[in-house]
N, CA, C and O atoms as a DFTB+ gen file, in Angstrom:
308 C
 N C O
     1  1      56.010      29.196       0.336
     2  2      56.268      29.325       1.544
     3  2      55.999      28.105       2.450
     4  3      54.875      27.613       2.355
     5  1      56.889      27.537       3.333
     6  2      56.626      26.482       4.037
     7  2      55.511      26.645       5.288
     8  3      55.332      27.731       5.841
     9  1      54.956      25.710       5.572
    10  2      54.022      26.041       6.687
    11  2      54.465      26.550       8.013
    12  3      53.718      27.247       8.699
    13  1      55.861      26.163       8.452
    14  2      56.566      26.676       9.524
    15  2      56.708      27.997       9.337
    16  3      56.417      28.788      10.234
    17  1      57.158      28.376       8.189
    18  2      57.519      29.917       7.913
    19  2      56.216      30.808       7.854
    20  3      56.234      32.006       8.139
    21  1      55.183      30.183       7.493
    22  2      53.832      30.877       7.558
    23  2      53.424      30.944       9.019
    24  3      52.799      31.959       9.324
    25  1      53.623      30.187       9.842
    26  2      53.140      30.095      11.078
    27  2      54.155      31.247      11.652
    28  3      53.624      32.160      12.284
    29  1      55.401      31.268      11.499
    30  2      56.142      32.367      11.953
    31  2      55.983      33.518      11.640
    32  3      56.095      34.417      12.473
    33  1      55.702      33.732      10.428
    34  2      55.209      35.008       9.848
    35  2      54.108      35.650      10.660
    36  3      54.141      36.773      11.163
    37  1      52.998      34.651      10.718
    38  2      51.737      35.130      11.457
    39  2      51.965      35.507      12.982
    40  3      51.394      36.441      13.544
    41  1      52.820      34.706      13.534
    42  2      52.997      34.993      14.939
    43  2      54.089      35.891      15.184
    44  3      53.858      36.735      16.050
    45  1      55.286      35.927      14.610
    46  2      56.320      36.789      14.914
    47  2      56.743      38.067      14.181
    48  3      57.586      38.917      14.466
    49  1      55.715      37.913      12.924
    50  2      56.229      39.047      11.997
    51  2      56.883      38.560      11.080
    52  3      57.131      37.355      11.128
    53  1      57.382      39.406       9.907
    54  2      58.173      38.889       8.901
    55  2      59.243      38.011       9.236
    56  3      60.055      38.356      10.094
    57  1      59.344      36.802       8.596
    58  2      60.457      35.911       8.769
    59  2      61.293      36.044       7.409
    60  3      60.769      36.298       6.325
    61  1      62.577      35.852       7.599
    62  2      63.418      36.118       6.524
    63  2      63.268      34.736       5.676
    64  3      63.251      33.672       6.295
    65  1      63.162      34.755       4.280
    66  2      63.129      33.640       3.470
    67  2      64.608      33.124       3.253
    68  3      65.500      33.972       3.256
    69  1      64.913      31.871       3.075
    70  2      66.175      31.615       2.470
    71  2      66.285      31.718       0.995
    72  3      65.254      31.798       0.328
    73  1      67.324      31.722       0.496
    74  2      67.458      31.909      -1.040
    75  2      66.584      31.068      -1.935
    76  3      65.978      31.504      -2.914
    77  1      66.576      29.772      -1.492
    78  2      65.879      28.721      -2.423
    79  2      64.342      29.149      -2.265
    80  3      63.625      29.040      -3.259
    81  1      63.839      29.598      -1.149
    82  2      62.474      30.200      -1.072
    83  2      62.103      31.436      -1.906
    84  3      61.057      31.568      -2.541
    85  1      63.124      32.337      -1.813
    86  2      62.982      33.354      -2.573
    87  2      62.986      33.224      -3.998
    88  3      62.185      33.831      -4.709
    89  1      64.028      32.308      -4.515
    90  2      63.966      31.833      -6.006
    91  2      62.679      31.302      -6.267
    92  3      62.092      31.667      -7.286
    93  1      62.160      30.497      -5.494
    94  2      60.921      29.625      -6.017
    95  2      59.721      30.617      -5.955
    96  3      58.876      30.658      -6.850
    97  1      59.690      31.459      -4.791
    98  2      58.613      32.624      -4.977
    99  2      58.582      33.532      -6.275
   100  3      57.525      33.907      -6.782
   101  1      59.959      33.883      -6.813
   102  2      60.068      34.665      -7.903
   103  2      59.637      33.849      -8.990
   104  3      58.808      34.324      -9.766
   105  1      60.169      32.438      -9.205
   106  2      59.542      31.701     -10.250
   107  2      58.191      31.609     -10.458
   108  3      57.610      31.786     -11.529
   109  1      57.596      31.255      -9.139
   110  2      56.062      31.018      -9.131
   111  2      55.309      32.257      -9.698
   112  3      54.371      32.115     -10.482
   113  1      55.762      33.521      -9.266
   114  2      55.286      34.631      -9.584
   115  2      55.274      34.940     -11.105
   116  3      54.300      35.319     -11.756
   117  1      56.522      34.710     -11.548
   118  2      56.669      34.606     -13.152
   119  2      55.923      33.721     -13.697
   120  3      55.312      34.125     -14.686
   121  1      55.724      32.434     -13.338
   122  2      54.968      31.402     -13.954
   123  2      53.560      31.552     -14.268
   124  3      52.897      31.128     -15.215
   125  1      53.200      32.380     -13.068
   126  2      51.671      32.518     -12.938
   127  2      51.361      33.911     -13.644
   128  3      50.221      34.371     -13.591
   129  1      52.410      34.594     -14.321
   130  2      51.942      35.796     -15.205
   131  2      52.060      36.910     -14.487
   132  3      51.913      37.961     -15.111
   133  1      52.326      36.984     -13.140
   134  2      52.373      38.186     -12.398
   135  2      53.525      39.021     -12.419
   136  3      54.193      39.221     -11.405
   137  1      53.819      39.579     -13.669
   138  2      55.098      40.100     -13.845
   139  2      55.328      41.334     -12.970
   140  3      56.405      41.459     -12.387
   141  1      54.453      42.164     -12.865
   142  2      54.732      43.359     -11.960
   143  2      55.017      42.942     -10.729
   144  3      56.087      43.278     -10.221
   145  1      54.151      42.179     -10.073
   146  2      54.517      41.635      -8.710
   147  2      55.832      41.093      -8.596
   148  3      56.568      41.438      -7.671
   149  1      56.251      40.116      -9.631
   150  2      57.438      39.368      -9.789
   151  2      58.549      40.481      -9.630
   152  3      59.491      40.346      -8.850
   153  1      58.364      41.595     -10.435
   154  2      59.483      42.599     -10.432
   155  2      59.467      43.290      -9.252
   156  3      60.586      43.708      -8.954
   157  1      58.405      43.622      -8.297
   158  2      58.615      44.254      -7.218
   159  2      59.398      43.371      -6.320
   160  3      60.436      43.723      -5.759
   161  1      58.782      42.080      -6.204
   162  2      59.344      41.083      -5.156
   163  2      60.955      41.054      -5.627
   164  3      61.830      41.336      -4.809
   165  1      61.161      40.821      -6.515
   166  2      62.715      40.793      -6.926
   167  2      63.684      41.947      -6.519
   168  3      64.840      41.836      -6.111
   169  1      63.046      42.936      -6.695
   170  2      63.875      44.159      -6.285
   171  2      63.857      44.326      -4.792
   172  3      64.855      44.724      -4.191
   173  1      62.655      44.007      -4.148
   174  2      62.649      44.097      -2.545
   175  2      63.894      43.023      -2.127
   176  3      64.615      43.341      -1.181
   177  1      64.115      41.862      -2.778
   178  2      64.902      40.946      -2.362
   179  2      66.339      40.903      -3.189
   180  3      67.047      39.897      -3.137
   181  1      66.696      42.020      -3.920
   182  2      67.906      41.843      -4.608
   183  2      69.027      41.554      -3.844
   184  3      69.814      40.798      -4.413
   185  1      69.362      41.937      -2.675
   186  2      70.483      41.684      -1.855
   187  2      70.434      40.313      -1.336
   188  3      71.491      39.685      -1.286
   189  1      69.350      39.774      -0.946
   190  2      69.293      38.364      -0.319
   191  2      69.416      37.294      -1.732
   192  3      70.040      36.241      -1.599
   193  1      68.871      37.597      -2.882
   194  2      69.018      36.701      -4.038
   195  2      70.333      36.595      -4.375
   196  3      70.668      35.584      -4.991
   197  1      71.263      37.526      -4.071
   198  2      72.694      37.420      -4.488
   199  2      72.943      37.064      -6.031
   200  3      72.397      37.713      -6.923
   201  1      73.758      36.047      -6.270
   202  2      74.185      35.614      -7.770
   203  2      72.753      35.252      -8.284
   204  3      72.769      35.233      -9.515
   205  1      71.703      35.001      -7.847
   206  2      70.502      34.620      -8.429
   207  2      69.743      35.754      -8.984
   208  3      68.962      35.650      -9.930
   209  1      69.989      36.755      -8.401
   210  2      69.271      37.823      -8.978
   211  2      69.257      38.122     -10.357
   212  3      68.162      38.433     -10.825
   213  1      70.336      38.093     -11.189
   214  2      70.756      38.183     -12.400
   215  2      69.960      37.091     -13.257
   216  3      69.238      37.372     -14.213
   217  1      70.191      35.856     -12.790
   218  2      69.266      34.684     -13.569
   219  2      67.669      35.011     -13.394
   220  3      66.859      34.761     -14.286
   221  1      67.320      35.586     -12.165
   222  2      65.915      35.656     -12.272
   223  2      65.317      36.861     -13.031
   224  3      64.187      36.915     -13.517
   225  1      66.392      37.941     -13.052
   226  2      65.782      39.109     -13.914
   227  2      65.907      38.685     -15.277
   228  3      65.113      39.118     -16.111
   229  1      66.897      37.815     -15.622
   230  2      67.003      37.561     -17.141
   231  2      65.550      36.696     -17.624
   232  3      64.880      36.889     -18.638
   233  1      65.354      35.803     -16.652
   234  2      64.042      35.006     -16.787
   235  2      62.840      35.852     -17.011
   236  3      61.993      35.657     -17.882
   237  1      62.856      36.918     -16.036
   238  2      61.652      38.082     -16.258
   239  2      61.785      38.613     -17.550
   240  3      60.771      38.804     -18.221
   241  1      62.928      38.884     -17.998
   242  2      62.852      39.708     -19.283
   243  2      62.356      38.915     -20.554
   244  3      61.966      39.413     -21.610
   245  1      62.469      37.311     -20.167
   246  2      62.065      36.491     -21.121
   247  2      60.814      36.063     -21.332
   248  3      60.514      35.234     -22.191
   249  1      59.929      36.678     -20.458
   250  2      58.401      36.337     -20.179
   251  2      57.566      36.379     -21.334
   252  3      56.509      35.750     -21.341
   253  1      57.992      37.164     -22.463
   254  2      57.269      37.029     -23.623
   255  2      57.650      36.218     -24.602
   256  3      57.004      36.281     -25.649
   257  1      58.824      35.230     -24.504
   258  2      59.351      34.274     -25.459
   259  2      58.546      32.963     -25.369
   260  3      58.019      32.651     -24.301
   261  1      58.453      32.287     -26.328
   262  2      58.037      30.951     -26.241
   263  2      58.889      30.015     -25.123
   264  3      60.035      30.401     -24.891
   265  1      58.483      28.992     -24.518
   266  2      59.261      28.013     -23.772
   267  2      59.587      28.585     -22.536
   268  3      60.611      28.202     -21.971
   269  1      58.820      29.507     -21.990
   270  2      59.161      30.191     -20.612
   271  2      59.004      28.960     -19.656
   272  3      59.857      28.809     -18.782
   273  1      58.052      28.141     -19.757
   274  2      57.808      27.088     -18.737
   275  2      59.000      26.133     -18.827
   276  3      59.442      25.574     -17.823
   277  1      59.469      25.973     -19.947
   278  2      60.812      25.008     -20.025
   279  2      61.817      25.736     -19.389
   280  3      62.564      25.076     -18.666
   281  1      62.021      26.956     -19.482
   282  2      63.060      27.736     -18.805
   283  2      62.973      27.724     -17.169
   284  3      63.916      27.603     -16.387
   285  1      61.788      27.859     -16.912
   286  2      61.431      27.691     -15.428
   287  2      61.864      26.564     -14.903
   288  3      62.579      26.519     -13.901
   289  1      61.491      25.654     -15.493
   290  2      61.691      23.919     -14.986
   291  2      63.365      23.816     -15.130
   292  3      63.929      23.192     -14.230
   293  1      64.052      24.286     -16.014
   294  2      65.437      23.973     -16.094
   295  2      66.255      24.965     -15.297
   296  3      67.401      24.637     -14.991
   297  1      65.772      26.171     -14.922
   298  2      66.652      27.047     -14.264
   299  2      67.016      26.693     -12.848
   300  3      66.101      26.163     -12.217
   301  1      67.993      26.845     -12.300
   302  2      68.711      26.386     -11.165
   303  2      68.806      24.987     -10.724
   304  3      68.991      24.652      -9.554
   305  1      68.672      24.194     -11.711
   306  2      68.873      22.526     -11.355
   307  2      70.066      22.409     -11.406
   308  3      70.588      21.314     -11.197
């Protein structure tokens, strides 16, 4: 999350993240191995993710396969 969004979050309450920030947050959670938190985050933002929802859930499903980090790097480029 950018510094501006963090400041707005702290001052004004929750700020709506844009799609790119949502995707990045989901990818970060998956990459860190926080699968349960990633699943929850993805479901909470399903509508906002739009077409990216299916790509992110597919990535999440592949968390046990080799080459996960390569998939994360190449996804959404």
